[in-house]
Backbone bond lengths (Angstrom), bond angles and torsions (degrees), N, CA, C in turn:
res aa  C-N    CA-C-N  psi(-1)  N-CA   C-N-CA  omega(-1)  CA-C   N-CA-C  phi
1 M - - - 1.501 - - 1.574 110.64 -
2 A 1.278 116.19 -30.02 1.436 119.29 -178.34 1.519 110.44 -66.02
3 A 1.348 114.37 -32.70 1.489 116.54 179.34 1.432 113.11 -64.97
4 G 1.314 116.89 -30.27 1.480 121.94 -179.71 1.548 109.84 -63.92
5 C 1.269 120.29 -27.78 1.417 123.68 -176.79 1.549 109.93 -71.59
6 N 1.274 115.38 -22.24 1.482 119.29 -179.01 1.590 111.80 -86.83
7 H 1.323 117.09 -0.17 1.479 119.07 -177.36 1.518 108.61 -125.91
8 E 1.341 117.96 31.24 1.455 117.38 176.05 1.565 110.26 -66.01
9 P 1.350 115.17 140.34 1.494 115.42 -178.57 1.540 109.97 -65.57
10 A 1.352 112.55 146.05 1.512 116.57 -179.20 1.569 109.13 -69.54
11 F 1.296 114.22 149.61 1.468 121.59 175.41 1.503 110.92 -54.16
12 D 1.350 115.08 125.26 1.517 119.80 -174.25 1.501 114.35 -101.25
13 G 1.322 116.47 3.09 1.477 117.80 177.65 1.567 113.85 95.57
14 V 1.337 115.12 -5.07 1.480 117.88 -178.52 1.465 109.69 -78.13
15 S 1.310 115.69 84.92 1.543 124.45 -177.99 1.522 108.11 -161.32
16 A 1.335 113.05 133.69 1.431 117.00 -179.99 1.533 109.67 -64.64
17 A 1.376 115.14 -37.01 1.457 117.40 -179.70 1.500 113.53 -63.97
18 Y 1.347 115.20 -39.47 1.485 118.76 179.37 1.535 108.69 -67.71
19 K 1.310 121.33 -40.26 1.387 122.57 -177.61 1.564 109.90 -64.79
20 R 1.350 116.16 -37.99 1.452 119.70 179.32 1.592 108.63 -63.69
21 V 1.307 114.45 -47.29 1.475 118.33 178.59 1.500 112.14 -59.36
22 L 1.384 116.47 -38.82 1.420 117.10 -177.60 1.541 109.97 -69.32
23 W 1.316 119.79 -35.74 1.478 118.34 177.44 1.551 112.92 -67.18
24 I 1.371 113.64 -33.51 1.492 115.50 175.21 1.510 110.38 -65.27
25 V 1.332 116.66 -45.63 1.451 118.34 179.09 1.513 115.93 -63.50
26 I 1.319 114.04 -33.07 1.518 119.40 174.05 1.482 109.97 -62.19
27 A 1.294 117.53 -45.50 1.492 122.64 -177.04 1.510 109.59 -64.10
28 I 1.384 119.40 -41.53 1.394 124.70 179.77 1.560 108.70 -63.34
29 N 1.295 117.27 -45.35 1.492 119.71 -177.92 1.488 113.93 -68.42
30 A 1.348 116.16 -38.52 1.495 118.98 179.04 1.509 109.15 -64.70
31 T 1.354 116.54 -43.69 1.481 119.41 -179.16 1.558 110.61 -62.97
32 M 1.306 117.32 -43.90 1.476 117.71 -178.85 1.456 113.00 -72.29
33 F 1.330 123.73 -20.71 1.430 123.32 173.95 1.504 108.59 -62.16
34 F 1.333 118.96 -49.36 1.488 121.53 179.44 1.493 110.11 -60.75
35 V 1.334 118.12 -42.49 1.467 121.51 -177.27 1.471 111.36 -62.29
36 E 1.371 116.26 -47.39 1.477 120.68 -172.58 1.558 112.48 -79.86
37 I 1.306 118.87 -33.04 1.452 118.78 179.08 1.555 110.28 -62.71
38 T 1.331 114.04 -38.55 1.462 120.32 176.61 1.547 111.94 -69.06
39 A 1.290 114.65 -47.21 1.462 119.02 -179.48 1.521 111.88 -69.52
40 G 1.279 118.31 -31.45 1.466 121.88 179.43 1.489 111.49 -67.09
41 A 1.363 115.77 -39.09 1.460 119.74 179.07 1.558 108.53 -68.93
42 A 1.374 115.51 -42.43 1.497 118.05 -177.34 1.518 110.08 -67.73
43 A 1.346 116.87 -35.59 1.482 118.18 -177.80 1.496 114.67 -88.50
44 R 1.361 115.90 -3.85 1.470 122.86 -176.14 1.549 111.78 52.04
45 S 1.336 113.49 44.83 1.493 119.61 -177.03 1.523 112.49 -109.56
46 S 1.351 115.98 122.78 1.402 122.99 174.08 1.493 113.70 -64.59
47 A 1.339 113.79 -38.29 1.510 118.86 179.50 1.561 109.78 -62.75
48 L 1.358 116.48 -51.37 1.453 123.02 177.64 1.569 110.68 -55.18
49 W 1.328 114.21 -47.24 1.461 118.66 -178.76 1.542 110.89 -62.07
50 A 1.328 116.89 -45.93 1.459 120.35 178.80 1.562 108.92 -60.91
51 D 1.313 118.45 -40.05 1.413 119.98 -176.65 1.560 111.87 -72.25
52 S 1.354 115.27 -31.82 1.514 116.24 176.62 1.513 111.18 -68.97
53 L 1.318 119.66 -35.83 1.458 120.84 175.93 1.507 111.70 -68.26
54 D 1.368 114.85 -29.71 1.454 118.51 177.69 1.537 109.86 -69.30
55 F 1.268 117.40 -40.20 1.465 121.97 174.41 1.495 110.87 -57.26
56 L 1.318 118.82 -42.49 1.447 123.84 -178.83 1.533 107.76 -69.05
57 G 1.270 119.58 -47.20 1.400 121.20 177.57 1.477 115.74 -61.42
58 D 1.370 115.03 -36.73 1.493 118.26 175.23 1.502 112.53 -66.07
59 S 1.340 117.69 -38.91 1.452 120.84 179.80 1.566 110.70 -59.53
60 V 1.345 113.65 -46.51 1.512 116.92 -179.06 1.515 110.92 -66.85
61 T 1.393 118.20 -45.35 1.453 118.08 -178.46 1.510 114.85 -69.17
62 Y 1.339 116.38 -29.63 1.489 118.67 175.12 1.573 110.33 -67.44
63 L 1.303 115.61 -37.14 1.432 120.17 173.40 1.548 113.64 -58.79
64 L 1.366 111.64 -42.74 1.431 121.36 174.16 1.558 112.25 -59.94
65 S 1.323 115.57 -47.07 1.469 122.36 176.30 1.489 111.83 -56.43
66 L 1.312 117.09 -43.19 1.440 125.01 178.29 1.543 111.77 -62.02
67 A 1.322 111.92 -41.77 1.483 115.86 -176.26 1.459 116.22 -68.21
68 V 1.358 116.60 -27.55 1.474 119.66 -177.63 1.546 113.44 -97.25
69 I 1.280 119.62 -0.68 1.438 122.65 174.33 1.487 108.93 -58.89
70 G 1.350 116.24 132.23 1.433 121.94 177.72 1.607 112.32 89.91
71 H 1.338 114.07 -8.09 1.469 116.93 178.22 1.564 107.55 -87.22
72 S 1.286 116.24 -179.71 1.517 121.13 -177.98 1.516 111.57 -67.06
73 V 1.331 115.02 165.83 1.412 119.88 177.05 1.509 112.40 -57.52
74 R 1.334 112.73 -37.91 1.479 116.52 -178.96 1.534 110.53 -63.55
75 W 1.291 119.74 -40.95 1.467 121.76 176.70 1.515 111.41 -63.19
76 R 1.309 115.58 -48.47 1.465 119.16 -176.36 1.504 113.82 -66.01
77 A 1.401 114.57 -39.79 1.495 118.50 174.88 1.445 113.44 -66.87
78 S 1.378 117.34 -38.43 1.432 119.99 178.75 1.512 115.42 -66.79
79 A 1.358 116.31 -32.47 1.428 122.93 171.71 1.543 109.49 -67.41
80 A 1.294 119.21 -41.74 1.481 121.52 178.78 1.592 107.66 -64.01
81 L 1.362 115.69 -42.62 1.409 117.71 -178.37 1.503 110.94 -62.86
82 L 1.339 119.08 -38.89 1.463 122.49 175.55 1.568 110.75 -62.34
83 K 1.256 115.03 -42.16 1.512 116.35 175.60 1.465 112.76 -64.97
84 G 1.301 118.57 -40.61 1.473 121.21 178.89 1.532 111.79 -59.62
85 V 1.362 112.74 -45.25 1.501 117.74 -179.04 1.537 107.78 -66.05
86 S 1.320 117.05 -44.28 1.463 121.00 -174.80 1.554 108.25 -61.63
87 L 1.353 114.50 -44.15 1.473 120.50 177.60 1.481 113.80 -57.45
88 G 1.355 115.10 -38.95 1.435 120.18 178.82 1.510 111.78 -67.41
89 V 1.370 115.48 -42.94 1.459 119.98 175.69 1.519 112.29 -58.56
90 F 1.337 114.60 -45.56 1.425 119.46 -178.34 1.550 109.52 -67.02
91 G 1.334 121.17 -37.91 1.445 120.15 176.68 1.521 112.62 -61.41
92 L 1.357 115.51 -39.38 1.443 120.11 179.10 1.573 111.43 -66.40
93 W 1.346 113.19 -39.86 1.421 121.15 -179.79 1.566 110.15 -62.10
94 V 1.332 117.07 -51.10 1.471 122.14 174.91 1.484 110.74 -55.95
95 L 1.315 119.86 -43.90 1.500 123.41 -175.08 1.579 105.39 -63.68
96 G 1.340 117.33 -44.44 1.468 121.72 -179.52 1.470 113.21 -61.52
97 V 1.368 117.27 -46.01 1.449 122.80 177.05 1.555 109.23 -59.57
98 T 1.287 115.38 -43.04 1.478 119.50 -176.51 1.449 109.20 -63.62
99 L 1.307 118.56 -43.93 1.505 122.12 178.40 1.531 109.55 -61.55
100 Y 1.313 115.27 -41.39 1.496 119.43 177.93 1.544 110.36 -61.12
101 R 1.298 117.03 -39.25 1.455 120.68 -176.99 1.508 114.07 -72.49
102 V 1.349 115.53 -16.87 1.412 119.33 175.99 1.561 113.02 -57.14
103 F 1.316 111.59 -31.69 1.471 118.06 -178.99 1.539 113.69 -93.31
104 G 1.350 114.54 4.38 1.466 119.70 176.80 1.524 111.07 -87.09
105 T 1.323 110.25 -179.41 1.507 115.98 179.74 1.485 107.43 -126.48
106 G 1.330 116.10 168.42 1.431 122.46 177.40 1.532 109.24 102.18
107 V 1.353 111.75 144.65 1.516 120.29 -178.14 1.565 106.02 -112.03
108 P 1.303 116.55 128.35 1.456 117.40 175.91 1.460 117.13 -56.95
109 E 1.352 118.60 156.89 1.441 124.04 179.05 1.511 104.52 -80.96
110 A 1.409 114.29 106.77 1.477 119.11 -173.20 1.563 113.06 -68.53
111 S 1.314 117.54 -36.65 1.480 119.53 -177.47 1.544 108.92 -66.44
112 L 1.315 118.82 -41.63 1.471 121.09 -177.02 1.546 106.24 -73.07
113 M 1.355 118.09 -41.91 1.459 119.67 176.54 1.514 112.36 -53.40
114 G 1.351 115.24 -46.24 1.434 119.98 -174.49 1.513 111.71 -70.21
115 A 1.346 120.10 -36.92 1.431 125.65 -177.08 1.574 108.33 -67.60
116 I 1.368 116.89 -48.43 1.432 121.64 -179.68 1.471 111.74 -69.49
117 G 1.377 117.17 -34.98 1.449 121.40 175.73 1.535 114.57 -60.18
118 L 1.391 110.93 -40.06 1.444 115.68 177.13 1.519 113.58 -68.80
119 L 1.344 117.82 -39.82 1.414 121.66 175.04 1.512 112.28 -61.37
120 A 1.345 118.93 -44.39 1.433 123.75 176.56 1.538 111.63 -63.15
121 L 1.323 115.63 -35.74 1.451 118.09 178.43 1.519 113.19 -64.24
122 V 1.310 114.66 -40.06 1.441 121.07 176.80 1.566 111.31 -61.87
123 A 1.300 112.09 -44.59 1.534 120.17 179.96 1.561 109.46 -61.96
124 N 1.339 114.85 -44.64 1.436 115.57 -176.43 1.549 114.46 -79.58
125 V 1.269 117.51 -29.19 1.474 119.71 175.55 1.553 108.52 -68.93
126 T 1.293 116.12 -36.36 1.481 119.43 177.11 1.464 109.92 -65.76
127 S 1.399 119.19 -45.06 1.485 121.28 174.21 1.454 113.43 -57.51
128 A 1.350 115.76 -45.31 1.506 119.28 -174.29 1.541 109.18 -68.18
129 L 1.356 120.23 -34.66 1.400 121.97 179.94 1.550 108.22 -70.48
130 L 1.286 120.68 -38.04 1.466 125.17 -179.27 1.594 108.66 -64.04
131 L 1.361 113.89 -34.62 1.471 117.64 -176.27 1.522 113.56 -94.11
132 L 1.384 118.42 -3.38 1.424 122.48 -170.84 1.506 114.61 -57.31
133 K 1.275 117.57 -39.89 1.529 119.73 -178.15 1.511 112.09 -76.05
134 F 1.396 118.23 -9.59 1.432 119.57 178.93 1.552 112.16 -105.26
135 R 1.312 116.29 13.76 1.492 121.03 -169.89 1.556 110.65 -69.45
136 N 1.311 121.22 -19.66 1.432 119.43 -175.99 1.519 115.94 -106.42
137 G 1.384 114.94 33.44 1.441 119.83 178.98 1.474 113.17 -81.33
138 D 1.294 115.78 -158.92 1.492 121.89 179.62 1.511 107.72 -74.06
139 A 1.357 118.00 -175.19 1.432 120.53 -172.25 1.495 110.54 -64.58
140 N 1.362 117.61 -38.09 1.497 119.57 176.71 1.485 113.07 -62.07
141 V 1.303 117.94 -47.14 1.459 122.66 -177.22 1.568 107.76 -69.77
142 R 1.284 117.94 -45.74 1.501 121.98 -179.99 1.511 110.98 -58.90
143 S 1.312 119.42 -39.87 1.437 122.56 -178.21 1.542 112.58 -56.59
144 V 1.362 113.69 -35.62 1.499 119.30 178.88 1.451 110.76 -70.04
145 W 1.346 117.71 -40.75 1.474 120.59 175.99 1.554 109.73 -62.44
146 L 1.312 119.11 -50.34 1.428 120.45 -178.06 1.457 113.70 -58.74
147 C 1.365 120.55 -37.79 1.406 122.76 178.86 1.493 111.00 -65.57
148 S 1.362 118.54 -44.00 1.483 122.35 178.93 1.501 111.49 -66.51
149 R 1.335 121.86 -36.98 1.410 126.19 177.73 1.560 108.93 -62.71
150 N 1.339 112.18 -49.28 1.492 118.00 -176.66 1.568 109.94 -62.56
151 D 1.295 115.29 -35.67 1.485 118.80 179.04 1.507 110.96 -63.99
152 A 1.299 115.54 -44.30 1.494 119.59 179.62 1.539 108.88 -61.30
153 I 1.355 115.63 -45.45 1.477 119.01 179.63 1.591 108.35 -61.69
154 G 1.262 116.56 -42.13 1.470 122.50 -177.95 1.477 113.47 -60.92
155 N 1.334 113.47 -36.27 1.499 120.22 -178.52 1.497 111.39 -70.59
156 V 1.338 115.12 -40.33 1.489 119.32 172.19 1.488 111.02 -54.01
157 A 1.354 113.93 -47.61 1.481 119.13 177.77 1.497 113.87 -62.40
158 V 1.303 117.33 -34.83 1.540 118.37 178.81 1.542 109.08 -67.06
159 V 1.376 115.32 -41.26 1.512 115.08 178.81 1.495 109.41 -64.42
160 L 1.356 117.63 -41.45 1.437 116.31 177.43 1.528 115.28 -62.32
161 A 1.315 112.50 -35.32 1.567 119.68 175.51 1.444 109.54 -61.14
162 A 1.323 117.49 -46.13 1.462 121.05 178.45 1.558 113.05 -54.93
163 S 1.368 113.76 -42.12 1.432 119.61 179.69 1.572 108.03 -64.87
164 G 1.330 114.45 -44.03 1.461 121.78 -178.76 1.580 110.21 -62.30
165 V 1.278 116.62 -39.87 1.490 118.53 178.90 1.541 107.90 -68.81
166 W 1.267 119.50 -41.33 1.472 121.78 179.36 1.544 111.26 -62.62
167 A 1.335 114.97 -46.10 1.499 118.74 179.95 1.458 115.10 -69.25
168 S 1.382 116.68 -35.18 1.477 118.14 -174.45 1.500 114.62 -97.57
169 G 1.288 115.38 -18.97 1.454 119.06 179.82 1.601 111.67 72.84
170 T 1.325 115.12 15.14 1.501 118.36 179.16 1.500 107.50 -129.65
171 G 1.362 113.88 166.71 1.414 122.66 -178.53 1.563 115.23 -86.51
172 W 1.331 114.07 -0.60 1.541 117.14 -174.50 1.448 113.48 -59.62
173 P 1.376 119.48 -44.02 1.504 117.77 179.86 1.570 115.17 -57.40
174 D 1.351 112.22 -35.07 1.460 120.36 178.11 1.472 110.07 -63.36
175 L 1.403 118.00 -44.96 1.472 121.77 -175.59 1.494 109.44 -73.77
176 I 1.317 120.33 -37.12 1.418 124.83 176.62 1.520 111.45 -57.87
177 V 1.315 115.46 -48.75 1.410 120.40 -176.76 1.592 111.37 -68.90
178 A 1.322 114.74 -35.73 1.495 117.29 172.11 1.538 113.24 -60.30
179 A 1.347 112.80 -39.04 1.555 116.76 177.72 1.498 110.44 -68.56
180 I 1.322 119.86 -39.27 1.512 122.05 179.66 1.506 107.92 -64.84
181 M 1.352 117.65 -41.32 1.461 119.94 179.74 1.589 110.72 -63.42
182 A 1.313 115.23 -37.30 1.482 116.99 176.30 1.541 111.45 -64.94
183 G 1.323 118.02 -37.38 1.409 121.81 174.77 1.561 111.67 -62.41
184 L 1.368 115.39 -45.71 1.387 117.52 175.82 1.503 116.91 -56.19
185 F 1.399 112.49 -42.08 1.439 117.42 176.89 1.511 113.17 -62.34
186 L 1.339 115.36 -38.16 1.553 117.00 178.71 1.499 108.94 -71.74
187 S 1.235 124.04 -35.77 1.425 125.42 177.73 1.531 112.59 -59.65
188 S 1.335 113.95 -46.41 1.443 122.02 -179.72 1.595 109.15 -66.46
189 A 1.330 112.47 -38.52 1.450 116.25 -178.97 1.527 111.84 -59.66
190 V 1.347 114.80 -40.10 1.448 120.36 178.64 1.522 108.84 -65.42
191 Q 1.324 118.90 -45.63 1.464 120.61 -178.31 1.562 111.62 -61.57
192 I 1.323 116.40 -45.82 1.422 120.47 179.30 1.513 113.45 -63.34
193 T 1.343 116.09 -43.79 1.458 122.93 -178.45 1.523 110.77 -64.94
194 V 1.349 115.41 -45.16 1.512 117.39 179.30 1.502 112.83 -62.23
195 R 1.352 115.72 -41.66 1.476 116.86 -179.42 1.513 111.92 -69.56
196 A 1.370 118.47 -35.43 1.364 122.54 -178.07 1.614 110.85 -71.84
197 L 1.307 116.94 -35.48 1.475 121.51 172.33 1.530 111.04 -65.97
198 R 1.261 117.82 -39.25 1.453 121.01 177.55 1.506 112.94 -63.14
199 E 1.370 117.24 -40.62 1.442 121.77 178.52 1.553 108.72 -71.09
200 L 1.254 119.11 -37.62 1.460 121.98 177.47 1.569 108.60 -62.13
201 R 1.328 116.69 -46.80 1.452 117.17 -177.24 1.483 110.52 -68.30
202 G 1.294 118.08 -34.75 1.487 120.02 175.48 1.557 110.66 -62.91
203 E 1.305 116.15 -43.65 1.457 121.35 177.38 1.443 113.61 -56.42
204 M 1.398 113.51 -46.42 1.428 118.86 -174.96 1.497 109.44 -70.11
205 A 1.379 120.54 -36.48 1.393 125.40 178.16 1.530 111.36 -62.63
206 A 1.343 112.99 -42.40 1.504 118.80 -178.49 1.558 110.06 -70.28
207 G 1.348 115.22 -29.76 1.499 116.38 178.80 1.440 112.05 -78.18
């Protein structure tokens, strides 16, 4: 009987409390996308621009997560797989744009970068705390937690980049942070994709 306790099914998101939290997190992310895309253009910041697109991507993928709650493992794992692949593409895109900006000119506006970075940090830490108790769910649920955690880490990096831009008078800290964020996206993409494929294989074997 003890062995059975080690094979309890992962939380699949079928919970009114989880759905409420997810709607709140979606609203936070959608709002911050509009705030950061505007501020990123004004501050000429690659890190803010990357983070704003991440907020947009999270809003869309969280809606997808919400849509497949209650469906079969195959549906939920397929949704997680789509999110993993999309996150990987996004990470490569940010990395490519960052490399392109290496050859550009202009120094980001450090004060605006720092202020918006702090605001985004508050938004993402709030989201991550709301999702904390759901972090060990299935691939679909866990992908939401990983995205929120990454966003909070990314915003700490944006604030540090703003300090680096102010101290150095160059745009290199901004570009370095954008590249690190791209790497974090790619790492999470691998984690989400591997878990989703494992769940799909398990479902096919059981069927």
